[in-house]
Biopython code that builds the backbone (N, CA, C, O; Angstrom):
import numpy as np
from Bio.PDB.StructureBuilder import StructureBuilder

atoms = [
    (1, "MET", "N", (73.769, 150.188, 100.765)),
    (1, "MET", "CA", (74.706, 150.316, 101.956)),
    (1, "MET", "C", (74.132, 151.027, 102.395)),
    (1, "MET", "O", (73.481, 150.507, 103.301)),
    (2, "ALA", "N", (73.905, 152.239, 102.280)),
    (2, "ALA", "CA", (73.484, 153.343, 103.287)),
    (2, "ALA", "C", (73.342, 152.866, 104.746)),
    (2, "ALA", "O", (74.044, 153.154, 105.716)),
    (3, "ARG", "N", (71.916, 151.810, 104.636)),
    (3, "ARG", "CA", (71.716, 151.448, 105.871)),
    (3, "ARG", "C", (72.302, 150.006, 106.211)),
    (3, "ARG", "O", (71.771, 149.485, 107.192)),
    (4, "TRP", "N", (73.357, 149.221, 105.545)),
    (4, "TRP", "CA", (74.439, 148.410, 106.379)),
    (4, "TRP", "C", (75.071, 148.525, 107.504)),
    (4, "TRP", "O", (76.079, 149.231, 107.475)),
    (5, "ASN", "N", (74.777, 148.037, 108.500)),
    (5, "ASN", "CA", (76.186, 148.312, 109.799)),
    (5, "ASN", "C", (77.141, 147.313, 109.511)),
    (5, "ASN", "O", (76.725, 146.218, 109.133)),
    (6, "PRO", "N", (78.166, 147.479, 109.609)),
    (6, "PRO", "CA", (79.431, 146.626, 109.620)),
    (6, "PRO", "C", (79.684, 145.811, 110.548)),
    (6, "PRO", "O", (80.435, 144.860, 110.331)),
    (7, "GLY", "N", (79.072, 146.028, 111.853)),
    (7, "GLY", "CA", (79.095, 145.155, 113.125)),
    (7, "GLY", "C", (80.754, 145.602, 113.405)),
    (7, "GLY", "O", (81.526, 146.264, 112.712)),
    (8, "ASP", "N", (80.901, 145.037, 114.523)),
    (8, "ASP", "CA", (82.244, 144.706, 114.848)),
    (8, "ASP", "C", (83.055, 143.865, 114.189)),
    (8, "ASP", "O", (82.617, 142.744, 113.930)),
    (9, "TYR", "N", (84.397, 144.230, 113.785)),
    (9, "TYR", "CA", (84.716, 142.769, 113.303)),
    (9, "TYR", "C", (86.583, 143.686, 113.633)),
    (9, "TYR", "O", (86.923, 144.760, 114.128)),
    (10, "ASP", "N", (87.222, 142.660, 113.102)),
    (10, "ASP", "CA", (88.593, 142.453, 113.264)),
    (10, "ASP", "C", (89.275, 142.765, 111.661)),
    (10, "ASP", "O", (89.523, 141.930, 110.792)),
    (11, "ALA", "N", (89.442, 144.007, 111.621)),
    (11, "ALA", "CA", (90.087, 144.591, 110.190)),
    (11, "ALA", "C", (91.462, 143.993, 109.608)),
    (11, "ALA", "O", (91.867, 144.195, 108.463)),
    (12, "GLN", "N", (92.218, 143.094, 110.752)),
    (12, "GLN", "CA", (93.401, 142.570, 109.885)),
    (12, "GLN", "C", (92.715, 141.375, 109.433)),
    (12, "GLN", "O", (93.037, 141.114, 108.274)),
    (13, "LYS", "N", (91.941, 140.610, 109.896)),
    (13, "LYS", "CA", (91.537, 139.237, 109.801)),
    (13, "LYS", "C", (89.922, 139.588, 108.580)),
    (13, "LYS", "O", (89.839, 138.962, 107.523)),
    (14, "ASP", "N", (89.066, 140.400, 108.901)),
    (14, "ASP", "CA", (88.109, 140.267, 107.433)),
    (14, "ASP", "C", (88.396, 141.641, 106.812)),
    (14, "ASP", "O", (87.723, 142.620, 107.132)),
    (15, "TRP", "N", (89.400, 141.712, 105.922)),
    (15, "TRP", "CA", (89.461, 142.878, 104.844)),
    (15, "TRP", "C", (88.759, 143.265, 104.624)),
    (15, "TRP", "O", (88.722, 144.449, 104.958)),
    (16, "GLN", "N", (87.553, 142.728, 103.889)),
    (16, "GLN", "CA", (86.685, 142.550, 102.841)),
    (16, "GLN", "C", (85.642, 143.632, 103.496)),
    (16, "GLN", "O", (85.262, 144.765, 103.200)),
    (17, "ARG", "N", (85.393, 142.738, 104.487)),
    (17, "ARG", "CA", (84.436, 143.958, 105.422)),
    (17, "ARG", "C", (84.809, 145.479, 106.172)),
    (17, "ARG", "O", (84.097, 146.358, 106.659)),
    (18, "MET", "N", (86.089, 145.339, 106.027)),
    (18, "MET", "CA", (86.917, 146.832, 106.350)),
    (18, "MET", "C", (86.547, 147.306, 104.874)),
    (18, "MET", "O", (85.758, 148.234, 104.694)),
    (19, "LEU", "N", (86.982, 146.817, 104.128)),
    (19, "LEU", "CA", (87.018, 147.788, 102.503)),
    (19, "LEU", "C", (85.806, 147.933, 102.255)),
    (19, "LEU", "O", (85.648, 148.942, 101.567)),
    (20, "TRP", "N", (84.563, 147.249, 102.554)),
    (20, "TRP", "CA", (83.196, 147.364, 102.704)),
    (20, "TRP", "C", (82.776, 148.704, 103.019)),
    (20, "TRP", "O", (82.260, 149.568, 102.310)),
    (21, "HIS", "N", (83.265, 148.689, 104.812)),
    (21, "HIS", "CA", (82.982, 149.607, 105.645)),
    (21, "HIS", "C", (83.788, 151.182, 105.276)),
    (21, "HIS", "O", (83.525, 152.348, 105.572)),
    (22, "TRP", "N", (84.557, 150.714, 104.717)),
    (22, "TRP", "CA", (85.632, 152.045, 104.342)),
    (22, "TRP", "C", (85.034, 152.785, 103.232)),
    (22, "TRP", "O", (84.867, 154.002, 103.319)),
    (23, "LEU", "N", (84.692, 152.097, 102.161)),
    (23, "LEU", "CA", (83.256, 152.570, 101.033)),
    (23, "LEU", "C", (82.365, 153.364, 101.438)),
    (23, "LEU", "O", (82.044, 154.505, 101.108)),
    (24, "LYS", "N", (81.954, 152.554, 102.281)),
    (24, "LYS", "CA", (80.635, 153.420, 102.781)),
    (24, "LYS", "C", (80.923, 154.793, 103.355)),
    (24, "LYS", "O", (80.160, 155.707, 103.045)),
    (25, "ASP", "N", (81.851, 155.007, 104.083)),
    (25, "ASP", "CA", (82.063, 156.043, 105.268)),
    (25, "ASP", "C", (82.710, 156.962, 103.909)),
    (25, "ASP", "O", (82.260, 158.100, 103.779)),
    (26, "TYR", "N", (83.625, 156.536, 103.031)),
    (26, "TYR", "CA", (83.842, 157.270, 102.211)),
    (26, "TYR", "C", (83.068, 157.822, 101.072)),
    (26, "TYR", "O", (83.644, 158.554, 100.266)),
    (27, "ASN", "N", (82.035, 157.586, 100.960)),
    (27, "ASN", "CA", (80.545, 157.914, 99.717)),
    (27, "ASN", "C", (80.153, 159.332, 100.859)),
    (27, "ASN", "O", (79.781, 160.450, 100.502)),
    (28, "ARG", "N", (80.372, 158.859, 102.251)),
    (28, "ARG", "CA", (79.740, 160.131, 103.049)),
    (28, "ARG", "C", (80.179, 161.140, 103.925)),
    (28, "ARG", "O", (79.572, 161.782, 104.783)),
    (29, "GLN", "N", (81.312, 161.159, 103.558)),
    (29, "GLN", "CA", (82.288, 162.391, 104.046)),
    (29, "GLN", "C", (82.000, 163.508, 103.268)),
    (29, "GLN", "O", (81.602, 163.764, 102.132)),
    (30, "GLN", "N", (82.280, 163.978, 104.101)),
    (30, "GLN", "CA", (81.931, 165.875, 103.418)),
    (30, "GLN", "C", (83.210, 165.900, 103.140)),
    (30, "GLN", "O", (84.010, 165.059, 103.549)),
    (31, "GLY", "N", (83.540, 167.046, 102.293)),
    (31, "GLY", "CA", (84.766, 167.888, 101.674)),
    (31, "GLY", "C", (85.147, 167.220, 100.516)),
    (31, "GLY", "O", (84.392, 166.426, 99.954)),
    (32, "ASP", "N", (86.389, 167.515, 100.075)),
    (32, "ASP", "CA", (87.031, 167.435, 98.925)),
    (32, "ASP", "C", (87.681, 166.319, 98.599)),
    (32, "ASP", "O", (88.886, 166.442, 98.819)),
    (33, "HIS", "N", (87.336, 165.125, 98.102)),
    (33, "HIS", "CA", (87.987, 163.976, 97.818)),
    (33, "HIS", "C", (87.526, 163.441, 96.513)),
    (33, "HIS", "O", (86.513, 163.634, 95.841)),
    (34, "ALA", "N", (88.883, 162.501, 96.324)),
    (34, "ALA", "CA", (88.712, 162.165, 95.100)),
    (34, "ALA", "C", (87.509, 161.064, 94.657)),
    (34, "ALA", "O", (87.243, 160.222, 95.515)),
    (35, "PRO", "N", (86.772, 161.006, 93.407)),
    (35, "PRO", "CA", (85.739, 160.211, 93.149)),
    (35, "PRO", "C", (85.961, 158.900, 92.893)),
    (35, "PRO", "O", (86.592, 158.686, 91.858)),
    (36, "ILE", "N", (85.559, 157.761, 93.668)),
    (36, "ILE", "CA", (85.970, 156.657, 92.918)),
    (36, "ILE", "C", (85.341, 156.017, 91.770)),
    (36, "ILE", "O", (84.111, 155.978, 91.774)),
    (37, "TYR", "N", (86.083, 155.420, 90.615)),
    (37, "TYR", "CA", (85.963, 154.842, 89.372)),
    (37, "TYR", "C", (86.144, 153.459, 89.418)),
    (37, "TYR", "O", (87.250, 153.019, 89.732)),
    (38, "LEU", "N", (85.254, 152.739, 89.161)),
    (38, "LEU", "CA", (85.098, 151.248, 88.666)),
    (38, "LEU", "C", (84.963, 150.639, 87.435)),
    (38, "LEU", "O", (84.009, 151.054, 86.778)),
    (39, "GLY", "N", (85.532, 149.911, 87.010)),
    (39, "GLY", "CA", (85.976, 149.456, 85.634)),
    (39, "GLY", "C", (86.016, 148.021, 85.843)),
    (39, "GLY", "O", (86.681, 147.614, 86.796)),
    (40, "TYR", "N", (85.174, 146.864, 84.811)),
    (40, "TYR", "CA", (84.894, 145.637, 84.956)),
    (40, "TYR", "C", (84.711, 144.897, 83.860)),
    (40, "TYR", "O", (84.279, 145.491, 82.872)),
    (41, "GLY", "N", (84.970, 143.538, 83.766)),
    (41, "GLY", "CA", (84.049, 142.999, 82.261)),
    (41, "GLY", "C", (83.079, 142.011, 82.804)),
    (41, "GLY", "O", (83.274, 141.280, 83.775)),
    (42, "THR", "N", (82.229, 142.060, 82.218)),
    (42, "THR", "CA", (80.693, 141.916, 82.604)),
    (42, "THR", "C", (81.097, 140.042, 82.842)),
    (42, "THR", "O", (80.385, 139.340, 83.561)),
    (43, "ASP", "N", (81.949, 139.660, 82.329)),
    (43, "ASP", "CA", (82.088, 138.302, 82.414)),
    (43, "ASP", "C", (83.444, 137.592, 83.606)),
    (43, "ASP", "O", (84.025, 136.511, 83.707)),
    (44, "ASP", "N", (83.472, 138.845, 84.298)),
    (44, "ASP", "CA", (84.629, 138.972, 85.667)),
    (44, "ASP", "C", (84.336, 137.751, 86.509)),
    (44, "ASP", "O", (83.111, 137.638, 86.567)),
    (45, "PRO", "N", (84.882, 136.880, 87.124)),
    (45, "PRO", "CA", (84.298, 135.997, 88.310)),
    (45, "PRO", "C", (83.863, 136.911, 89.089)),
    (45, "PRO", "O", (82.741, 136.673, 89.536)),
    (46, "TYR", "N", (84.356, 137.911, 89.433)),
    (46, "TYR", "CA", (84.207, 138.730, 90.683)),
    (46, "TYR", "C", (83.051, 139.839, 90.232)),
    (46, "TYR", "O", (83.028, 140.961, 90.737)),
    (47, "VAL", "N", (82.114, 139.411, 89.246)),
    (47, "VAL", "CA", (81.233, 140.897, 88.927)),
    (47, "VAL", "C", (80.023, 140.786, 89.974)),
    (47, "VAL", "O", (79.355, 141.812, 90.101)),
    (48, "LYS", "N", (79.745, 139.941, 90.554)),
    (48, "LYS", "CA", (78.612, 140.078, 91.888)),
    (48, "LYS", "C", (79.210, 141.139, 92.579)),
    (48, "LYS", "O", (78.503, 142.115, 92.834)),
    (49, "GLY", "N", (80.190, 141.130, 92.872)),
    (49, "GLY", "CA", (81.032, 142.281, 94.007)),
    (49, "GLY", "C", (80.827, 143.556, 93.259)),
    (49, "GLY", "O", (80.054, 144.431, 93.650)),
    (50, "HIS", "N", (81.633, 143.644, 92.036)),
    (50, "HIS", "CA", (81.741, 145.173, 91.024)),
    (50, "HIS", "C", (80.319, 145.437, 90.652)),
    (50, "HIS", "O", (80.053, 146.510, 90.111)),
    (51, "SER", "N", (79.276, 144.467, 90.916)),
    (51, "SER", "CA", (77.796, 144.787, 90.325)),
    (51, "SER", "C", (77.315, 145.866, 91.648)),
    (51, "SER", "O", (76.965, 147.031, 91.461)),
    (52, "LEU", "N", (77.388, 145.182, 93.023)),
    (52, "LEU", "CA", (77.059, 145.829, 94.443)),
    (52, "LEU", "C", (77.855, 147.266, 94.102)),
    (52, "LEU", "O", (77.201, 148.305, 94.007)),
    (53, "LEU", "N", (79.138, 147.256, 93.945)),
    (53, "LEU", "CA", (79.948, 148.382, 94.258)),
    (53, "LEU", "C", (79.107, 149.261, 92.787)),
    (53, "LEU", "O", (78.394, 150.228, 93.057)),
    (54, "ALA", "N", (79.266, 148.847, 91.371)),
    (54, "ALA", "CA", (78.673, 149.747, 90.632)),
    (54, "ALA", "C", (77.271, 150.479, 90.930)),
    (54, "ALA", "O", (77.156, 151.626, 90.497)),
    (55, "ALA", "N", (76.162, 149.891, 91.657)),
    (55, "ALA", "CA", (74.820, 150.240, 91.913)),
    (55, "ALA", "C", (75.270, 151.639, 93.011)),
    (55, "ALA", "O", (74.734, 152.726, 92.795)),
    (56, "TYR", "N", (76.328, 151.481, 94.225)),
    (56, "TYR", "CA", (76.726, 152.507, 94.957)),
    (56, "TYR", "C", (77.002, 153.891, 94.449)),
    (56, "TYR", "O", (76.728, 154.956, 95.003)),
    (57, "LEU", "N", (77.732, 153.638, 93.021)),
    (57, "LEU", "CA", (78.105, 154.735, 92.786)),
    (57, "LEU", "C", (77.620, 155.082, 91.385)),
    (57, "LEU", "O", (77.116, 154.274, 90.605)),
    (58, "PRO", "N", (77.870, 156.620, 91.109)),
    (58, "PRO", "CA", (77.261, 157.377, 89.928)),
    (58, "PRO", "C", (77.547, 156.285, 89.032)),
    (58, "PRO", "O", (78.311, 155.335, 89.204)),
    (59, "PRO", "N", (76.818, 156.568, 88.053)),
    (59, "PRO", "CA", (76.663, 155.972, 86.584)),
    (59, "PRO", "C", (78.160, 156.376, 86.124)),
    (59, "PRO", "O", (79.116, 155.630, 85.913)),
    (60, "GLU", "N", (78.078, 157.705, 86.040)),
    (60, "GLU", "CA", (79.290, 157.902, 84.784)),
    (60, "GLU", "C", (80.788, 157.612, 85.452)),
    (60, "GLU", "O", (81.795, 157.890, 84.802)),
    (61, "GLN", "N", (80.884, 157.013, 86.842)),
    (61, "GLN", "CA", (81.878, 156.649, 87.271)),
    (61, "GLN", "C", (81.913, 154.891, 87.276)),
    (61, "GLN", "O", (82.504, 154.205, 88.110)),
    (62, "VAL", "N", (81.269, 154.490, 86.337)),
    (62, "VAL", "CA", (81.351, 153.002, 85.950)),
    (62, "VAL", "C", (81.395, 152.888, 84.843)),
    (62, "VAL", "O", (80.664, 153.397, 83.994)),
    (63, "ILE", "N", (82.370, 152.118, 84.706)),
    (63, "ILE", "CA", (82.679, 151.358, 83.094)),
    (63, "ILE", "C", (82.412, 149.940, 83.035)),
    (63, "ILE", "O", (83.141, 149.259, 83.756)),
    (64, "ALA", "N", (81.504, 149.301, 82.320)),
    (64, "ALA", "CA", (81.748, 147.872, 82.527)),
    (64, "ALA", "C", (81.374, 147.715, 80.968)),
    (64, "ALA", "O", (80.375, 148.177, 80.417)),
    (65, "VAL", "N", (82.614, 146.803, 80.269)),
    (65, "VAL", "CA", (82.944, 146.125, 79.336)),
    (65, "VAL", "C", (82.507, 144.875, 79.538)),
    (65, "VAL", "O", (82.213, 144.290, 80.581)),
    (66, "ASP", "N", (82.493, 144.291, 77.631)),
    (66, "ASP", "CA", (82.476, 142.792, 78.180)),
    (66, "ASP", "C", (83.525, 142.150, 77.942)),
    (66, "ASP", "O", (84.205, 142.583, 77.012)),
    (67, "GLY", "N", (83.918, 141.174, 78.525)),
    (67, "GLY", "CA", (85.213, 140.658, 78.945)),
    (67, "GLY", "C", (85.426, 139.884, 80.160)),
    (67, "GLY", "O", (84.490, 140.039, 80.945)),
    (68, "GLY", "N", (86.411, 139.042, 80.615)),
    (68, "GLY", "CA", (86.743, 138.904, 82.066)),
    (68, "GLY", "C", (87.856, 139.144, 82.412)),
    (68, "GLY", "O", (88.560, 139.895, 81.738)),
    (69, "HIS", "N", (88.352, 138.499, 83.684)),
    (69, "HIS", "CA", (89.462, 139.073, 84.329)),
    (69, "HIS", "C", (90.552, 138.653, 83.327)),
    (69, "HIS", "O", (91.011, 137.510, 83.322)),
    (70, "SER", "N", (90.978, 139.688, 82.419)),
    (70, "SER", "CA", (91.531, 139.668, 81.429)),
    (70, "SER", "C", (92.451, 141.070, 81.415)),
    (70, "SER", "O", (92.152, 142.022, 82.136)),
    (71, "PHE", "N", (93.616, 141.088, 80.500)),
    (71, "PHE", "CA", (94.357, 141.780, 80.340)),
    (71, "PHE", "C", (93.854, 142.819, 79.047)),
    (71, "PHE", "O", (93.926, 144.047, 79.028)),
    (72, "GLY", "N", (93.372, 141.985, 78.078)),
    (72, "GLY", "CA", (92.343, 142.447, 76.950)),
    (72, "GLY", "C", (91.227, 143.577, 77.605)),
    (72, "GLY", "O", (90.994, 144.731, 77.244)),
    (73, "THR", "N", (90.674, 142.816, 78.647)),
    (73, "THR", "CA", (89.380, 143.730, 79.137)),
    (73, "THR", "C", (90.260, 145.277, 79.861)),
    (73, "THR", "O", (90.060, 146.420, 79.451)),
    (74, "PHE", "N", (91.231, 144.894, 81.003)),
    (74, "PHE", "CA", (91.634, 145.926, 81.340)),
    (74, "PHE", "C", (92.323, 146.820, 80.505)),
    (74, "PHE", "O", (92.370, 147.968, 80.948)),
    (75, "LYS", "N", (93.057, 146.561, 79.062)),
    (75, "LYS", "CA", (93.108, 147.854, 78.167)),
    (75, "LYS", "C", (92.141, 148.423, 77.952)),
    (75, "LYS", "O", (92.320, 149.639, 78.015)),
    (76, "GLU", "N", (90.871, 148.054, 77.649)),
    (76, "GLU", "CA", (89.686, 148.435, 76.996)),
    (76, "GLU", "C", (89.598, 149.454, 77.870)),
    (76, "GLU", "O", (89.598, 150.651, 77.584)),
    (77, "ILE", "N", (89.511, 148.887, 79.113)),
    (77, "ILE", "CA", (88.734, 149.903, 80.374)),
    (77, "ILE", "C", (89.417, 151.351, 80.642)),
    (77, "ILE", "O", (89.005, 152.472, 80.941)),
    (78, "TRP", "N", (90.838, 150.667, 80.347)),
    (78, "TRP", "CA", (91.908, 152.004, 80.700)),
    (78, "TRP", "C", (91.432, 152.966, 79.511)),
    (78, "TRP", "O", (91.142, 154.159, 79.605)),
    (79, "GLU", "N", (91.423, 152.256, 78.512)),
    (79, "GLU", "CA", (91.719, 153.685, 77.411)),
    (79, "GLU", "C", (90.116, 154.339, 77.020)),
    (79, "GLU", "O", (89.879, 155.325, 76.322)),
    (80, "ILE", "N", (89.255, 153.542, 77.637)),
    (80, "ILE", "CA", (87.850, 154.330, 77.997)),
    (80, "ILE", "C", (88.324, 155.672, 79.099)),
    (80, "ILE", "O", (88.149, 156.875, 78.905)),
    (81, "PHE", "N", (88.889, 155.082, 80.139)),
    (81, "PHE", "CA", (89.206, 156.146, 81.311)),
    (81, "PHE", "C", (89.728, 157.311, 80.437)),
    (81, "PHE", "O", (89.253, 158.441, 80.543)),
    (82, "LEU", "N", (91.128, 156.875, 79.212)),
    (82, "LEU", "CA", (91.727, 158.071, 78.748)),
    (82, "LEU", "C", (91.172, 158.802, 77.963)),
    (82, "LEU", "O", (91.402, 160.005, 77.845)),
    (83, "ASP", "N", (90.148, 157.975, 77.155)),
    (83, "ASP", "CA", (89.259, 158.844, 76.422)),
    (83, "ASP", "C", (88.300, 159.658, 76.774)),
    (83, "ASP", "O", (87.644, 160.378, 76.020)),
    (84, "ARG", "N", (88.166, 159.514, 78.392)),
    (84, "ARG", "CA", (86.979, 160.639, 79.142)),
    (84, "ARG", "C", (87.832, 161.405, 79.714)),
    (84, "ARG", "O", (87.342, 162.103, 80.602)),
    (85, "ASP", "N", (89.333, 161.574, 79.463)),
    (85, "ASP", "CA", (90.166, 162.322, 80.377)),
    (85, "ASP", "C", (89.584, 162.217, 81.727)),
    (85, "ASP", "O", (89.290, 163.260, 82.312)),
    (86, "ILE", "N", (89.416, 161.248, 82.200)),
    (86, "ILE", "CA", (89.293, 160.913, 83.629)),
    (86, "ILE", "C", (90.170, 161.628, 84.271)),
    (86, "ILE", "O", (89.721, 162.623, 84.840)),
    (87, "LEU", "N", (91.567, 161.371, 84.373)),
    (87, "LEU", "CA", (92.461, 161.100, 84.839)),
    (87, "LEU", "C", (93.402, 162.920, 84.926)),
    (87, "LEU", "O", (94.614, 163.130, 84.900)),
    (88, "GLN", "N", (92.545, 163.671, 85.003)),
    (88, "GLN", "CA", (93.178, 164.953, 85.022)),
    (88, "GLN", "C", (94.429, 165.285, 85.526)),
    (88, "GLN", "O", (94.831, 166.447, 85.464)),
]
sb = StructureBuilder()
sb.init_structure("model")
sb.init_model(0)
sb.init_chain("A")
sb.init_seg("    ")
for serial, (resi, resn, name, xyz) in enumerate(atoms, 1):
    if name == "N":
        sb.init_residue(resn, " ", resi, " ")
    sb.init_atom(name, np.array(xyz, "f"), 0.0, 1.0, " ", f" {name:<3s}", serial, name[0])
structure = sb.get_structure()
């Protein structure tokens, strides 16, 4: 993603490109800002996008658990976040 150039786009119509562009810039910003954490189920239908983002984040900021796009998976991820005291 560091070498990716988003090109020109309409942020009102191409929200996915806008979001990835924001993520790219956010990670390069200097200063004190909150880290981005990612939690997802390995059987989630959006796992390809999650995997792209996970590769860009430090491993300690990524939680991947067995499960799909469901409340049970979300609950397991949330409990891991709480156990790690991420939300100080």
